[in-house]
C-alpha positions as MATLAB code, in Angstrom:
seq = 'XXXXXXXXXXXXXXXXXXXXXXXXXXXXXXXXXXXXXXXXXXXXXXXXXXXXXXXXXXXXXXXXXXXXXXXXXXXXXXXXXXXXXXXXXXXXXXXXXXXXXXXXXXXXXXXXXXXXXXXXXXXXXXXXXXXXXXXXXXXXXXXXXXXXXXXXXXX';
ca = [
     -20.801  -15.949  -21.655;
     -21.660  -12.881  -23.076;
     -21.682  -11.221  -19.407;
     -17.882  -12.403  -19.064;
     -17.360   -9.817  -22.220;
     -19.218   -7.086  -20.204;
     -17.373   -7.984  -16.372;
     -13.862   -8.655  -17.934;
     -13.385   -5.252  -19.268;
     -15.348   -3.353  -16.711;
     -12.807   -4.768  -14.566;
      -9.661   -3.614  -16.813;
     -11.417   -0.284  -17.146;
     -11.603   -0.306  -13.296;
      -8.014   -1.011  -12.275;
      -7.117    1.473  -14.940;
      -9.069    4.346  -13.313;
      -7.759    3.633  -10.062;
      -4.189    3.701  -11.076;
      -4.613    6.713  -12.769;
      -6.298    8.160   -9.546;
      -3.144    7.473   -7.754;
      -0.725    8.924  -10.472;
      -2.197   12.103  -10.601;
      -2.634   11.872   -6.159;
       1.456   11.321   -6.154;
       1.947   13.511   -8.799;
      -0.112   16.213   -7.030;
       1.291   15.162   -3.488;
       4.884   15.893   -5.216;
       4.086   19.412   -6.561;
       2.638   20.676   -3.696;
       6.222   19.687   -1.763;
       7.710   21.286   -4.043;
       5.894   24.831   -4.363;
       5.348   24.399   -0.241;
       8.788   26.319    0.209;
       9.804   23.899    3.388;
      13.216   22.295    2.990;
      14.519   20.012    5.664;
      18.246   18.541    5.836;
      17.198   14.455    5.735;
      19.152   11.426    5.915;
      19.597    8.314    4.113;
      18.921    5.422    6.437;
      18.804    2.658    4.063;
      19.071    2.168    0.374;
      17.386   -1.674   -0.852;
      16.731   -2.670   -4.500;
      13.492   -5.011   -5.073;
      13.204   -7.369   -7.963;
       9.953   -8.423  -10.093;
       9.826  -10.697  -12.223;
       7.203   -9.379  -15.484;
       4.415  -11.888  -15.816;
       6.158  -15.129  -13.800;
       9.096  -14.537  -16.680;
      12.866  -15.365  -15.194;
      14.228  -13.278  -18.020;
      12.407  -10.328  -17.633;
      12.715   -8.552  -14.246;
      12.393   -4.701  -13.272;
      14.389   -3.663  -10.536;
      13.345   -0.640   -8.397;
      15.540    1.232   -6.061;
      14.160    2.295   -3.091;
      15.617    4.398    0.050;
      14.159    5.310    3.621;
      14.731    8.924    4.678;
      14.325   10.446    8.536;
      13.866   14.019    8.822;
      13.046   16.936   11.544;
       9.956   19.430   10.463;
      10.142   22.607   11.673;
       7.926   22.048   14.616;
      10.351   19.258   15.927;
       8.397   15.767   14.283;
      10.966   13.047   13.392;
       8.868   11.812   10.081;
      10.559    8.875    8.178;
       9.530    8.216    4.691;
      10.419    5.527    1.822;
      10.572    6.512   -1.531;
      11.066    4.512   -4.951;
      13.266    5.863   -7.638;
      15.529    7.862   -6.415;
      19.088    8.172   -7.507;
      21.433    5.122   -7.435;
      24.011    7.149   -5.948;
      22.636    8.108   -2.574;
      23.640    5.305   -0.060;
      22.933    4.657    3.495;
      24.690    7.438    6.002;
      23.762   10.386    3.057;
      22.434   13.847    3.772;
      19.653   14.540    1.237;
      17.450   17.990    0.718;
      13.815   17.015    1.368;
      10.926   19.072    0.605;
       7.867   18.663    2.094;
       4.410   19.687    3.525;
       2.932   21.124    6.685;
       0.262   19.130    8.389;
      -1.051   16.430    9.923;
      -0.133   14.347    7.707;
       3.621   15.574    6.283;
       4.042   14.835    2.515;
       7.647   14.714    1.733;
       9.899   14.169   -1.313;
      13.927   14.012   -1.926;
      13.393   14.174   -5.319;
      14.681   16.657   -6.885;
      12.445   20.038   -8.472;
      11.889   18.374  -11.631;
       8.327   19.895  -12.937;
       8.922   19.394  -16.169;
      10.096   15.659  -16.131;
       7.990   14.664  -13.801;
       4.855   16.213  -15.665;
       5.807   14.198  -18.966;
       5.847   11.000  -17.015;
       2.320   11.290  -15.420;
       1.214   12.855  -19.035;
       2.474    9.406  -20.238;
       1.125    7.130  -17.832;
      -2.034    8.807  -17.745;
      -1.776    8.803  -21.916;
      -1.361    5.182  -21.906;
      -3.617    3.807  -19.192;
      -6.250    6.944  -21.102;
      -5.509    3.878  -24.272;
      -6.175    1.024  -22.373;
      -9.734    2.955  -20.828;
     -11.023    3.385  -24.160;
     -10.013   -0.018  -25.859;
     -11.919   -1.455  -23.215;
     -14.703    1.373  -23.810;
     -14.306    0.300  -27.648;
     -14.645   -3.380  -27.251;
     -17.600   -3.429  -24.945;
     -19.568   -1.241  -27.708;
     -18.577   -2.984  -30.348;
     -19.358   -5.944  -29.109;
     -22.673   -5.236  -27.761;
     -23.591   -3.692  -31.398;
     -22.234   -7.049  -33.179;
     -24.550   -8.846  -30.490;
     -27.726   -6.378  -31.051;
     -27.392   -7.500  -34.694;
     -27.323  -11.054  -34.651;
     -29.901  -11.741  -31.451;
     -32.603  -10.877  -33.508;
     -31.875  -11.480  -37.563;
     -33.891   -9.528  -39.581;
     -36.335  -11.669  -42.549;
];
């Protein structure tokens, strides 16, 4: 039973660390695309929404808008990508400015440069994940100290 109280926080910490990695990776990719100076005219091929329930509750739902864009790079390669949380006013057939990086794997975004907004959002998510991580560490340390104190009571 004691191992369970170490394993669960450890798993939560692993998920939190992976989520933090994904947030940082995406933030850096978008920054690189904006800083590359490469832009192209892209076209919105499809716009759709997904609805997800929060913890199985029918009253708490979250709607995410997705866009599928296509553009042609400087060297003539057609690139198609999907992006979440774009503007709701962009519909199928609209032309957009795409910011992208060159290379074997092209990273692209149709989000307009907003470095402060992007940094604030990333920092907020990382701060929240950090609080969860620190809570798990504190829980494990506190549990370990309490179980060590009660394991061998002093005479």
